[in-house]
C-alpha positions in Angstrom: 55.6 -31.8 7.6 52.2 -32.8 9.0 52.2 -30.3 11.9 52.8 -27.5 9.9 50.1 -28.8 7.7 47.1 -28.9 10.6 48.8 -25.0 11.8 48.0 -23.8 8.3 44.3 -25.6 7.9 43.7 -24.7 11.3 44.7 -20.6 10.5 42.5 -20.8 7.4 39.4 -21.9 9.7 40.2 -19.0 12.2 40.2 -16.1 9.3 37.1 -17.5 7.6 35.3 -18.0 10.8 35.6 -14.1 11.6 34.4 -12.9 8.7 31.2 -10.9 9.2 28.2 -12.5 8.5 26.6 -10.3 6.5 29.5 -10.8 3.8 28.8 -14.4 3.9 25.2 -13.3 3.1 25.5 -11.2 0.4 28.4 -13.9 -1.4 24.9 -16.1 -1.5 22.3 -14.0 -3.1 21.5 -15.4 -6.5 19.8 -13.1 -9.2 15.8 -14.4 -10.0 12.9 -13.8 -12.2 9.6 -13.3 -11.3 6.7 -13.8 -12.7 4.0 -11.5 -11.3 0.4 -13.5 -10.1 -2.3 -11.1 -10.8 -6.4 -11.2 -11.4 -8.9 -10.2 -13.7 -12.4 -10.7 -15.1 -13.2 -12.6 -18.0 -12.7 -10.4 -21.5 -10.3 -8.0 -19.6 -7.0 -6.7 -20.5 -4.6 -7.5 -17.4 -0.6 -6.6 -17.0 1.9 -9.2 -15.9 5.4 -7.7 -15.0 8.2 -9.9 -14.8 10.6 -8.8 -12.4 14.8 -9.0 -11.6 15.7 -9.5 -8.0 19.7 -9.0 -6.9 20.6 -7.6 -10.8 24.0 -8.7 -11.3 24.4 -6.0 -14.2 22.7 -7.9 -16.9 24.5 -7.0 -20.5 22.4 -9.8 -23.0 20.1 -12.4 -22.0 16.9 -13.9 -24.2 13.8 -15.6 -22.4 11.5 -17.5 -23.3 7.5 -16.9 -22.3 5.1 -19.1 -22.5 1.5 -18.9 -21.3 -1.9 -21.5 -20.8 -5.3 -21.5 -22.1 -6.7 -18.9 -24.4 -5.3 -15.9 -23.1 -4.1 -13.4 -26.0 -0.8 -11.4 -25.7 -1.5 -8.1 -27.2 1.2 -5.8 -25.9 4.9 -6.0 -24.5 6.8 -3.2 -23.0 10.7 -3.0 -22.1 11.2 -2.4 -18.5 13.1 0.1 -16.0 15.3 -2.5 -14.6 16.5 -3.5 -18.5 16.1 0.5 -19.5 19.5 0.6 -21.4 19.4 -2.4 -23.0 18.1 -2.7 -26.7 15.0 -5.3 -26.8 14.0 -6.9 -29.4 10.3 -8.6 -29.1 9.0 -11.2 -31.1 7.8 -11.0 -34.4 4.9 -13.3 -33.3 3.1 -12.5 -29.9 2.2 -16.6 -29.0 3.1 -18.9 -26.3 7.2 -20.0 -26.5 8.0 -16.6 -28.0 11.3 -14.9 -27.2 12.3 -12.1 -25.5 16.0 -10.7 -26.1 18.1 -7.9 -24.7 21.2 -6.5 -25.7 24.0 -3.2 -24.8 27.3 -2.0 -24.6 27.6 -1.3 -21.3 24.8 -0.8 -18.0 25.7 2.1 -15.5 22.7 2.0 -13.8 22.5 -1.1 -11.7 18.7 -1.5 -10.5 15.9 -4.4 -9.3 12.7 -4.0 -10.6 10.4 -4.8 -14.0 12.3 -6.0 -17.4 8.8 -6.7 -19.3 5.5 -5.8 -18.9 2.8 -8.3 -20.9 -0.5 -7.4 -21.6 -3.1 -10.1 -22.1 -6.5 -10.2 -22.9 -8.0 -12.9 -21.2 -11.3 -15.3 -22.6 -14.6 -14.0 -22.6 -15.5 -17.6 -21.8 -13.0 -18.1 -18.5 -14.4 -18.9 -15.6 -14.6 -18.1 -11.6 -11.6 -19.4 -10.4 -9.9 -20.1 -13.7 -5.7 -20.1 -13.2 -3.9 -19.3 -16.4 0.4 -20.0 -15.8 2.9 -17.3 -17.0 6.3 -19.4 -17.2 9.9 -17.8 -17.9 12.4 -20.6 -19.2 16.0 -19.8 -20.5 18.9 -21.3 -21.1 21.6 -20.4 -18.6 24.8 -19.8 -21.5 22.5 -17.3 -23.1 22.0 -14.5 -20.0 25.7 -13.0 -19.2 26.6 -9.7 -17.3 28.8 -7.1 -18.5 32.3 -9.4 -17.8 31.1 -12.0 -20.4 30.3 -14.4 -17.5 27.2 -16.5 -17.7 24.9 -15.5 -15.1 22.4 -18.3 -13.1 18.7 -17.1 -12.2 16.2 -18.7 -9.7 12.8 -18.7 -11.6 9.5 -17.6 -9.7 6.5 -18.5 -12.4 3.4 -16.5 -12.0 -0.4 -17.1 -13.2 -3.4 -14.9 -13.9 -6.5 -15.6 -11.8 -10.0 -15.3 -13.1 -12.5 -13.6 -10.8 -16.3 -12.1 -11.5 -15.6 -9.3 -8.7 -13.8 -6.6 -8.4 -11.8 -6.4 -4.9 -13.1 -3.9 -2.6 -16.2 -3.7 -3.6 -17.5 -5.9 -1.0 -21.4 -5.0 -1.4 -21.2 -5.8 -4.8 -23.0 -2.7 -6.3 -19.6 -1.9 -8.7 -18.3 0.5 -6.7 -15.6 0.8 -3.8 -16.5 3.7 -1.3 -17.1 4.5 2.2 -19.9 1.9 2.3 -17.8 -1.1 1.4 -15.7 -0.1 4.8 -18.8 0.2 6.9 -20.1 -3.2 6.1 -16.8 -4.9 6.5 -16.0 -3.5 9.3 -19.6 -4.6 10.9 -18.9 -8.1 9.3 -15.5 -8.7 10.9 -17.2 -7.4 14.6 -19.6 -9.9 14.1 -16.9 -12.8 13.6 -16.9 -12.9 10.2 -20.1 -14.5 9.8 -24.1 -12.8 9.3 -26.0 -13.0 12.5 -29.2 -11.9 12.0 -29.7 -10.9 15.9 -26.4 -8.5 15.2 -25.3 -6.4 12.4 -26.6 -9.0 9.8 -24.3 -8.3 7.5 -24.0 -10.3 4.0 -21.0 -9.4 1.5 -18.7 -10.6 -0.8 -15.8 -12.1 1.4 -13.9 -13.3 -1.8 -14.0 -9.2 -3.2 -13.4 -8.5 0.8 -10.2 -10.5 0.9 -7.9 -7.6 -0.7 -4.5 -8.7 0.2 -5.5 -12.4 -0.6 -4.4 -13.9 2.9 -7.5 -15.9 3.1 -8.2 -13.7 6.5 -10.8 -10.7 7.3 -9.4 -8.2 9.3 -8.5 -4.4 9.6 -5.3 -4.8 7.3 -8.2 -5.3 4.5 -10.0 -2.4 5.8 -6.6 -0.3 5.7 -5.8 -1.1 1.9 -9.5 -0.4 0.7 -9.4 2.8 2.9 -6.0 3.6 1.5 -7.4 2.7 -2.3 -10.5 4.9 -1.4 -8.7 8.1 -0.3 -6.1 7.7 -3.7 
């Protein structure tokens, strides 16, 4: 009997070891919500998207949205990923409010934006202030088309206050080829202002348009494409 049991266990091990890795990896994919992290100027209106990844075909959900500081939520709009669901927005747009979705079926299961929030930033905000935007939920309140509950991972986002226009490296309130010229010269001088070189002074925060902490050709590419469009 013991020998038969051992043989059976070894057979199972061999079967699972032969499964292709992509199949196992797909089973490990989990549904997630990602709140966008953006920036904006004091007093400006900004849009924050909440996106879903690895959507299993959610048919109903309740999410609670909270935010920090003096930001004011002025508008909310249903996103394309939940376009087949009916959204009930909160009656009062205040931090800690609930957004509810429900439907009878979902034929087009996609990833992408489920909710777009429009905030007005406080006039008295100062450079580098950061306001968090958070999503919470009860696992029993999110379910798929088979009425099974869905567990999600949450990545919260934020709004960072800036007093400059990204890409406007010269500070003249415009984004044009002059910004490309000045930035390329600044990079050529080792990202320093060399009096015996090009002698360029720029807003380095505005120049780092992809926010990776470096000034290089990638920033030039992004700015040039933005101007081209």
